[in-house]
C-alpha positions, 0 to 999 in steps of 0.5 A: 500499500503506497503512503505519501512520503511528506512529513505531517502527511498520513495520507494512504492509498489502504485508507483513501482510495480517492487520492492519487500517489505520484513517483518523484520525477527523474528529471534533475532540476524537477526532481530538485525542486520536488525535493526542496518544496517537500522537505525530504532528501531520501528518495527511493524507487518507493517514494511517493507524494500524493494528490493533496500537495499538487494544485488541482490545475496541475492534475489531469482526472481520469476520463474513464471510470478506471482511468488514472489521475495524472500530473501535468508535465512540470507539475511540482507540489506546493501545498503542505501543512507548514505552508499555510494549507489546509487540506480540508479546504479542497474537497477530493472529488468523491469516487463514490459521486463520480462512479454514482454520476457515471452509473445515472448516465449509463442507465439512461444510455441502457433505457434509451437502447432498450426502448430503440430494441423494442421499437426495431423488434416492432418494425422486424415483426410487421415489416414484409421480410416477416413474410419473405419466406412464403408465397401464400402469406404474400398472397394472403396479406397483399 
């Protein structure tokens, strides 16, 4: 399970599925900027920073339900407890709200498609194609 490496941040993927966790960049200048901002100097391949520390305009929201939140190129974490940021003031989008909204949209789509299928069935039942295999039926009904 992923944990945020930022001091005073206790975010964990185990207890918060809404947050996303991002690895420290490999580009040296950007990496240095991250380390200075985070106040963390021991970096491993498992070091992660949670999405709470990035401004919303630095995050790219997923376009699908199973997609991942990503960072824009050059994003740097700037929101920390020691610089006066209140984590409660920036609400994270609720995964349940997102999935409920998507489910509602999909339900409407399914209902529309069911109606279309029903209309097509009615058209098929009462069309001439129904009698194409029987000359006697065509003579009887025409």
